[in-house]
C-alpha positions as CSV (number, residue, x, y, z in Angstrom):
1,M,0.1,0.0,0.0
2,S,1.1,3.6,-0.7
3,L,0.6,7.2,0.8
4,Q,-2.1,7.5,-2.0
5,N,-4.1,5.2,0.2
6,A,-3.5,7.2,3.3
7,F,-4.7,10.5,1.5
8,L,-7.9,8.7,0.2
9,G,-8.4,7.2,3.7
10,S,-8.1,10.5,5.4
11,L,-10.8,12.1,2.7
12,V,-13.2,9.2,3.6
13,G,-12.8,9.4,7.3
14,D,-13.5,13.1,7.3
15,A,-16.6,12.7,5.1
16,I,-18.1,9.9,7.2
17,S,-17.9,12.2,10.4
18,M,-18.7,15.4,8.8
19,P,-22.5,15.4,9.9
20,V,-21.7,14.4,13.5
21,H,-18.6,16.7,13.8
22,W,-18.3,18.2,17.2
23,Y,-21.3,16.6,18.6
24,Y,-20.5,16.2,22.4
25,D,-24.2,15.0,23.4
26,R,-23.9,11.4,22.1
27,N,-27.7,10.8,23.0
28,A,-28.4,13.7,20.6
29,L,-26.1,12.3,18.0
30,D,-27.8,8.9,18.2
31,R,-31.4,10.7,18.0
32,D,-30.3,12.9,15.0
33,Y,-28.4,10.2,12.9
34,G,-29.0,6.8,14.4
35,D,-26.7,3.8,14.0
36,F,-25.4,5.0,10.6
37,D,-23.1,3.0,8.3
38,D,-22.9,5.2,5.0
39,Y,-22.2,8.9,4.3
40,L,-25.1,11.1,5.6
41,P,-25.8,15.0,5.0
42,P,-25.7,17.3,8.0
43,R,-29.0,18.5,9.4
44,N,-30.1,21.5,11.4
45,P,-30.2,22.4,14.3
46,H,-26.9,21.1,15.6
47,P,-27.6,21.0,19.3
48,D,-23.9,21.3,20.4
49,S,-23.1,24.3,18.0
50,I,-21.2,27.2,19.4
51,L,-21.6,29.5,16.5
52,W,-24.4,31.2,18.2
53,R,-21.7,32.7,20.5
54,S,-18.9,33.0,18.2
55,T,-17.8,36.1,16.2
56,Y,-15.2,36.8,13.4
57,D,-14.7,40.3,12.4
58,P,-12.1,40.5,9.4
59,V,-9.8,43.5,9.9
60,G,-9.7,43.9,6.2
61,P,-10.2,42.3,2.9
62,K,-7.3,40.0,3.3
63,A,-9.0,38.6,6.6
64,D,-12.5,37.9,4.7
65,I,-12.2,34.2,4.7
66,L,-16.0,33.7,5.6
67,R,-17.7,36.0,3.3
68,E,-21.4,34.7,2.7
69,Q,-21.1,32.4,5.6
70,S,-20.4,35.1,8.2
71,K,-24.3,35.8,8.5
72,F,-24.6,32.5,10.2
73,W,-22.1,33.3,13.0
74,G,-24.3,34.3,16.0
75,E,-27.1,32.1,14.8
76,K,-28.4,29.4,17.2
77,G,-28.2,25.8,16.1
78,A,-26.2,26.4,12.8
79,H,-24.4,23.3,11.8
80,Y,-20.9,23.8,11.2
81,H,-21.0,22.2,7.9
82,Q,-24.8,23.0,7.1
83,F,-24.3,23.2,3.4
84,L,-22.1,20.3,2.6
85,Q,-23.8,17.2,1.0
86,A,-23.5,13.6,1.9
87,G,-19.8,12.4,1.1
88,E,-18.4,15.9,0.9
89,N,-15.2,16.9,2.8
90,T,-15.0,19.7,5.4
91,L,-12.8,22.7,4.8
92,N,-9.5,21.4,6.1
93,L,-9.8,18.3,4.0
94,K,-10.8,20.5,1.0
95,L,-7.6,22.1,1.4
96,S,-5.6,18.8,1.5
97,V,-7.3,17.9,-1.9
98,E,-6.2,21.4,-3.0
99,L,-2.7,20.9,-2.0
100,Y,-2.3,17.5,-3.6
101,R,-3.8,18.7,-6.8
102,W,-1.4,21.9,-6.6
103,I,1.8,19.6,-6.2
104,I,0.8,17.1,-9.0
105,L,-0.1,19.8,-11.5
106,R,3.0,21.9,-10.9
107,G,5.3,18.8,-10.6
108,G,6.8,20.0,-7.6
109,Y,6.5,21.6,-4.0
110,D,7.7,24.6,-2.0
111,L,6.2,26.0,1.1
112,N,6.0,29.6,0.2
113,G,4.3,28.7,-3.0
114,W,1.7,26.6,-1.3
115,L,1.1,29.4,1.2
116,R,0.4,31.7,-1.7
117,R,-2.1,29.3,-3.2
118,Y,-3.7,28.7,0.2
119,A,-4.4,32.5,0.5
120,E,-5.6,32.7,-3.0
121,V,-8.2,29.9,-2.5
122,M,-9.4,31.0,0.9
123,L,-10.0,34.6,-0.3
124,S,-11.7,33.5,-3.5
125,P,-15.7,34.0,-3.3
126,G,-17.4,30.7,-3.5
127,W,-14.2,28.5,-3.2
128,H,-15.7,26.7,-0.2
129,H,-19.0,26.8,1.1
130,D,-18.3,25.4,4.8
131,T,-19.7,27.7,7.4
132,Y,-17.0,27.2,10.0
133,A,-13.5,28.0,9.6
134,E,-11.3,26.9,12.5
135,E,-9.4,29.4,14.7
136,Y,-6.0,28.7,13.1
137,H,-7.4,30.0,9.7
138,R,-8.9,33.0,11.4
139,K,-5.6,34.0,13.3
140,F,-3.5,33.3,10.0
141,F,-5.6,35.6,8.1
142,T,-5.9,38.3,10.7
143,N,-2.1,38.4,10.8
144,Y,-1.9,38.5,7.1
145,A,-4.4,41.5,6.7
146,R,-2.2,43.2,9.3
147,G,0.9,43.1,6.9
148,R,2.8,40.1,8.0
149,A,4.5,37.9,5.5
150,L,2.6,34.4,4.7
151,N,5.3,32.6,6.3
152,S,5.0,34.5,9.5
153,C,1.3,34.2,10.1
154,A,1.1,31.1,12.3
155,S,-0.5,31.0,15.7
156,A,0.5,28.6,18.4
157,D,-2.4,26.2,17.6
158,L,-2.4,22.9,19.3
159,H,-5.5,21.1,17.9
160,I,-5.5,18.0,16.0
161,G,-6.7,19.8,12.8
162,A,-3.0,20.6,12.4
163,L,-2.5,17.2,10.9
164,S,-5.4,17.7,8.1
165,L,-3.0,18.3,5.2
166,I,-0.4,16.0,5.8
167,P,-1.8,12.9,4.0
168,G,-2.4,15.1,0.9
169,L,1.1,16.6,1.1
170,L,2.9,13.0,1.5
171,A,0.6,11.5,-1.4
172,G,1.6,14.4,-3.5
173,L,5.3,14.1,-2.8
174,E,5.2,10.3,-3.3
175,A,3.5,10.8,-6.8
176,L,6.6,12.7,-7.7
177,D,9.0,10.0,-6.2
178,I,9.6,12.1,-3.3
179,T,10.0,9.2,-0.7
180,D,12.9,9.8,1.5
181,P,11.7,9.4,5.0
182,S,13.6,12.3,6.5
183,T,12.7,14.7,3.7
184,L,9.0,13.6,4.1
185,I,9.1,14.4,7.8
186,E,10.8,17.7,7.3
187,H,8.2,18.8,4.8
188,A,5.4,17.6,7.0
189,V,6.7,19.5,10.1
190,S,7.5,22.8,8.1
191,L,3.9,22.6,6.7
192,V,2.4,22.3,10.2
193,R,4.7,25.0,11.6
194,A,3.4,27.5,9.1
195,T,-0.2,27.3,10.6
196,H,0.1,25.5,13.9
197,D,3.6,26.6,15.5
198,H,3.1,24.7,18.7
199,E,5.3,22.0,20.1
200,Y,2.5,19.5,20.5
201,S,1.5,20.0,16.9
202,L,4.8,19.7,15.5
203,R,5.5,16.6,17.5
204,A,2.2,15.1,16.3
205,A,3.1,15.9,12.7
206,A,6.5,14.0,12.9
207,D,4.8,11.1,14.6
208,Y,2.0,10.8,12.2
209,T,4.4,11.1,9.2
210,R,6.5,8.2,10.8
211,I,3.6,6.0,11.5
212,L,2.6,6.4,7.8
213,I,6.1,5.6,6.5
214,H,6.5,2.5,8.5
215,S,3.0,1.3,7.6
216,C,3.9,1.8,3.8
217,D,6.8,-0.4,4.5
218,G,4.6,-3.2,5.5
219,T,5.0,-3.2,9.2
220,P,1.8,-4.2,10.9
221,I,0.3,-1.0,12.8
222,R,0.2,-2.7,16.2
223,K,3.8,-3.4,15.9
224,V,4.6,0.2,14.8
225,L,2.5,1.6,17.7
226,S,4.4,-0.7,20.0
227,E,7.7,0.4,18.9
228,L,7.5,4.0,18.2
229,P,7.9,6.3,21.2
230,I,4.9,8.3,21.0
231,P,3.6,10.7,23.9
232,G,0.7,9.3,25.8
233,V,0.6,5.9,23.6
234,S,0.6,3.0,25.9
235,V,-0.1,-0.2,24.2
236,S,-0.7,-1.9,27.7
237,K,-3.4,0.6,28.4
238,F,-5.1,0.0,25.0
239,M,-5.2,-3.7,25.7
240,N,-6.7,-2.9,28.9
241,W,-9.4,-0.8,27.3
242,V,-10.1,-3.0,24.4
243,D,-13.4,-4.8,26.0
244,L,-14.8,-1.4,27.0
245,P,-17.2,0.4,24.9
246,D,-15.7,2.9,22.6
247,R,-17.6,5.9,24.1
248,V,-16.1,5.0,27.6
249,V,-12.6,4.9,26.2
250,V,-13.0,8.0,24.0
251,G,-15.1,10.1,26.3
252,E,-13.9,9.1,29.7
253,K,-10.4,7.5,29.5
254,L,-9.5,10.0,27.0
255,S,-11.4,13.3,25.8
256,T,-13.3,13.6,22.7
257,A,-12.1,17.2,22.1
258,C,-9.5,18.6,19.8
259,Y,-6.5,19.2,21.9
260,L,-3.2,17.6,21.3
261,P,-1.8,15.3,22.4
262,E,-4.8,13.5,23.8
263,S,-6.7,13.6,20.6
264,F,-4.0,12.0,18.8
265,V,-3.9,9.3,21.3
266,A,-7.6,8.9,20.9
267,S,-7.0,8.5,17.3
268,L,-4.3,5.9,17.6
269,Y,-6.6,4.0,19.9
270,F,-9.0,3.4,17.2
271,V,-6.3,2.5,14.8
272,W,-5.0,-0.2,17.2
273,K,-8.3,-1.5,18.3
274,Y,-9.7,-1.7,14.6
275,H,-6.4,-2.4,12.9
276,D,-8.0,-4.9,10.4
277,D,-11.3,-3.1,9.7
278,F,-10.8,0.3,8.0
279,S,-14.8,0.9,7.9
280,L,-15.7,-0.1,11.4
281,A,-12.8,2.0,12.9
282,L,-14.1,5.2,11.1
283,L,-17.7,4.4,11.9
284,Q,-17.0,3.8,15.6
285,N,-14.7,7.1,15.7
286,A,-17.6,9.1,14.1
287,K,-20.1,7.9,16.6
288,C,-17.9,8.9,19.5
289,G,-18.5,12.6,18.6
290,G,-16.4,15.5,19.4
291,D,-13.7,16.4,17.0
292,N,-14.2,13.0,15.1
293,C,-13.4,14.6,11.7
294,H,-9.8,15.5,12.6
295,R,-9.3,12.1,14.3
296,A,-10.6,10.4,11.3
297,V,-7.6,12.1,9.3
298,V,-5.3,9.8,11.6
299,V,-7.5,6.7,11.7
300,G,-8.3,6.8,7.9
301,G,-4.8,7.8,6.9
302,V,-3.2,4.7,8.8
303,L,-5.7,2.2,8.0
304,G,-6.0,3.2,4.4
305,I,-2.6,1.9,4.0
306,G,-2.9,-1.0,6.5
307,C,-6.4,-2.4,5.1
308,G,-6.8,-0.4,1.8
309,V,-9.9,1.8,1.2
310,P,-13.2,-0.2,0.4
311,R,-14.6,0.8,-3.1
312,K,-18.1,1.5,-1.3
313,W,-16.5,4.7,0.2
314,L,-14.8,5.9,-2.8
315,R,-17.8,5.7,-5.1
316,K,-19.7,8.3,-3.2
317,L,-16.8,10.4,-2.0
318,V,-17.6,14.0,-3.6
319,S,-13.9,14.8,-3.9
320,M,-13.1,11.8,-6.1
321,E,-14.7,13.2,-9.2
322,D,-12.6,16.3,-9.0
323,L,-9.4,14.4,-8.5
324,R,-10.1,12.2,-11.4
325,C,-11.0,15.2,-13.8
326,D,-7.9,17.1,-12.7
327,L,-5.4,14.3,-12.7
328,K,-6.5,11.9,-15.5
329,A,-3.8,13.3,-17.7
330,V,-1.1,12.6,-15.4
331,K,0.8,9.5,-16.5
332,G,1.0,6.7,-14.1
333,L,-1.3,8.1,-11.4
334,S,-4.6,6.4,-11.0
335,L,-7.3,7.3,-8.4
């Protein structure tokens, strides 16, 4: 398996979790979506939405990344992803797709060039129709509007969303035959540092990349997790928890929230427990609520390599058609 599978797995995982993203009331999650086993569209109202008490006032045109979506900030019950369809990706993973395409179609990668592209698409009216943009985007573009260079706009963000673009980056580099492990780790960490300049985010970026590289080498994921020193990961704890309901492990033993490093550990618990079942891992992760979309980047990325991505999920993944249309002429690359 290759890093292309990690990329596709991350997109599938995000799309599965999208309608139940940031549900913390699991009874409400069950009431609204039931015991689902397929992509679903989001529905309003979202009982745990914090948009009603959230504000973002752009300091200038270079900070106006919400545009037509800004009117929903301050509205009670507005779903974070209310205008997405079943099988569609959230903003962070849409950016991962854009990064992958940009690398392939340019035939190369450089961080400053990507940051220019990031600014271009985020400031293009209609490029995305997601209602929510994470805090790191808002801080980045506030800094940009205040005159900072694009490579100096990062904030000290420690959310697991920091890892969202790594699978797209690594798959793009692999497609260009850039596969040296130290080079891949260096690019992944520098990409994350450009938006999430926090030691927890940078450590998670390096560890996630190492896990993907070892998985591509054919090392079983349970062996990888038992051998790599990853903060907070204890295989003995995972073994003790394996018979507990997932909502006890991720909800009581570990938080469902977005903060690193615990959110990364929670992701790797699903990877460890469901090491041989891609679909079940992502469905169980989604049904635990919280920041399931960004945990799914890790779960889907690792198990996309270890298990492969079932065709069922790729057929209805909205991003697939765009990827095929844009990349069908690239010799040797098939999605």
